[in-house]
C-alpha positions in Angstrom: 55.3 267.9 142.0 52.6 266.1 144.0 53.1 262.5 144.7 49.9 260.4 145.0 50.1 256.9 146.4 47.7 254.5 144.9 47.0 251.4 147.0 47.8 248.2 145.1 46.4 245.7 147.5 43.0 244.1 147.3 40.5 243.9 150.1 41.6 241.1 152.5 45.2 241.1 151.5 46.5 243.9 153.7 48.5 242.3 156.4 50.9 245.1 157.2 50.3 245.7 160.9 51.6 249.2 160.8 49.1 250.2 158.0 46.2 248.3 159.6 46.7 250.1 163.0 47.2 253.5 161.3 43.9 253.0 159.5 42.1 251.9 162.6 43.4 254.9 164.6 42.5 257.3 161.8 38.9 256.0 161.8 38.8 256.1 165.6 39.7 259.8 165.5 36.8 260.4 163.0 34.4 258.6 165.4 35.7 260.7 168.2 35.3 263.9 166.2 31.7 263.0 165.4 31.2 262.5 169.2 32.6 266.0 169.8 30.2 267.4 167.2 27.4 265.6 169.1 28.5 267.6 172.1 27.9 270.9 170.3 24.4 269.7 169.4 24.0 268.6 173.1 24.7 272.2 174.1 22.2 273.6 171.6 19.6 271.0 172.7 20.0 272.0 176.3 19.6 275.7 175.4 16.8 275.1 172.8 18.8 277.6 170.7 21.9 277.9 168.5 24.1 280.3 170.4 27.4 281.4 169.0 28.6 284.4 170.9 28.7 287.3 170.0 25.9 286.5 167.5 22.3 286.6 168.7 20.8 283.3 169.7 18.8 281.5 167.1 15.8 279.8 168.6 15.4 276.4 167.0 14.2 273.0 168.0 17.1 270.6 167.8 15.9 267.2 166.6 16.5 264.3 169.0 16.6 264.4 172.7 19.0 265.8 175.2 19.5 262.3 176.5 20.2 261.1 173.0 22.8 263.8 172.4 24.5 263.0 175.7 24.7 259.3 174.6 26.0 260.3 171.1 28.6 262.7 172.6 30.0 260.4 175.4 29.6 257.2 173.3 31.4 258.7 170.3 34.3 259.9 172.4 34.6 256.7 174.4 34.4 254.5 171.2 37.1 256.6 169.5 39.4 256.3 172.5 38.7 252.6 173.0 39.3 251.8 169.3 42.5 253.8 169.2 43.8 252.1 172.3 42.9 248.6 171.0 44.7 249.4 167.8 47.8 250.3 169.8 47.4 247.0 171.7 47.4 245.2 168.3 50.7 246.7 167.6 52.1 246.0 171.1 51.0 242.4 170.8 52.6 242.2 167.3 49.4 240.7 165.8 49.8 239.2 162.3 47.9 237.5 159.5 44.2 236.9 159.5 43.8 237.6 163.2 45.3 241.1 162.8 43.2 241.7 159.6 39.9 240.7 161.2 40.7 242.5 164.4 41.4 245.7 162.5 38.3 245.5 160.4 36.2 244.5 163.5 37.3 247.6 165.2 36.5 249.8 162.2 33.0 248.2 162.0 32.6 248.7 165.7 33.2 252.4 165.5 30.9 253.1 162.6 28.2 250.7 163.8 28.1 252.4 167.2 28.1 255.8 165.6 25.1 254.8 163.5 23.4 253.4 166.5 23.8 256.5 168.6 22.8 259.0 165.9 19.9 257.0 164.4 18.7 256.0 167.9 18.5 259.6 168.9 16.1 260.3 166.0 14.0 257.2 166.7 10.9 256.8 168.7 12.1 253.7 170.6 15.8 254.7 171.1 16.9 252.2 168.5 16.6 249.3 170.9 14.4 247.2 168.6 12.9 247.2 165.1 9.5 246.9 166.8 7.8 248.6 169.8 9.7 249.0 173.1 8.6 250.6 176.4 10.1 253.8 174.9 8.0 254.0 171.8 6.9 252.4 168.6 9.3 251.0 166.0 10.2 253.3 163.1 12.8 253.6 160.3 15.4 255.3 162.4 14.9 252.8 165.2 15.4 249.9 162.7 18.6 251.6 161.3 20.0 252.1 164.8 19.1 248.5 165.9 20.4 246.7 162.8 23.4 249.0 162.5 24.4 248.7 166.1 23.4 245.1 166.5 25.4 243.9 163.5 28.5 245.7 164.9 28.3 243.8 168.2 29.5 240.5 166.6 32.5 242.3 165.1 33.3 243.9 168.4 33.2 240.6 170.2 35.5 239.0 167.6 38.0 241.9 167.6 38.2 242.0 171.4 38.5 238.2 171.6 41.3 238.1 169.1 43.2 240.8 171.1 42.7 238.7 174.2 43.9 235.5 172.5 46.9 237.3 171.2 47.7 238.6 174.7 47.5 235.1 176.1 49.6 233.7 173.2 52.2 236.3 173.8 52.3 235.7 177.6 52.8 232.0 177.1 55.5 232.4 174.4 57.3 234.9 176.6 57.5 232.5 179.5 59.5 230.0 177.4 
């Protein structure tokens, strides 16, 4: 017999810190995994070929730039680790209520917004730094996706990190009493 658990909560009503942090860590590992995949594409980009020993090399042009694949690789790994660590801090600080909820969702949005930024920015003419022209090139659809995706995630990152900092200050004051 297979037991399937169906979530019964509605969006916005999940306040169980354990479940929130588990969800954040699971998504952080997906972001990290995508960063690792970008590392494979970085290797292929450096070699200008898909090489899987002992198979013969397959000469292909990997889309994007080597610089872009480096950013997606390192950025994805660092974002995954950062988000997982911040989720553990949420648990350590025993965050609760709306603060815990918005911190968890802020971290989830941070991970995916940054992933969109790195990947779409790698395929854009202007590195995704603007919707319009930059010193790196003209604006295009991928640049707009990167800019809007990454830019919108910044606000959530600031909120999540601020809530963790506030919770740490609150805990330090309450533990002095």
